[in-house]
C-alpha positions, 0 to 999 in steps of 0.5 A: 897529195896532188891535185889529181889524187885528190880529184880522183878521192873527190870524184869515188866519194861522188861515185859512191854517195850516186851509188847509194842513191841509185841503190837507195831508189831501188829497193823504193822501186822494189816495194811499191805496192797495188792499192786498189783503193778497196777496204779489205776486212773490218773498218779501222780508221776513220780514212779505212771506212771513206773506202768503197767496198769492192763491188761485187761485178767481178769485169768491173774489180777487175778493171780496177785492180788493173787500174791499180797495177798499173799506176803502181809498175808505173810508180815503180818504172819511173823509181827505175829509170832514176835508180839505173840513170844514177848507177850511170853517174856512178859508173862514169864518175870510177872510172874516172875518180881510177884514171885519174888516181894512175895518172895520178899515179905517174905523172909524180 
């Protein structure tokens, strides 16, 4: 195995790892939940007891839900941006790996 073939294999493995990391970040981004900070249902723990009840004022309740949505969307967008960059790295590594593999077979 010459140097180009070895480099091709190493880059392919790095591309695989980068792609799997991107998939993990996209999975995490898809599982972010919207949490307005309200207690729902009966108290089940000390942490749950510290959470306030949803306000009766519809405007205040809507503001809390809107803020919670914006926070969740921002977290999801940040994770999506990381995943997109990791995907780009995986594509570049895979492309360079392919070129090195072809060059390695021609330069024997």
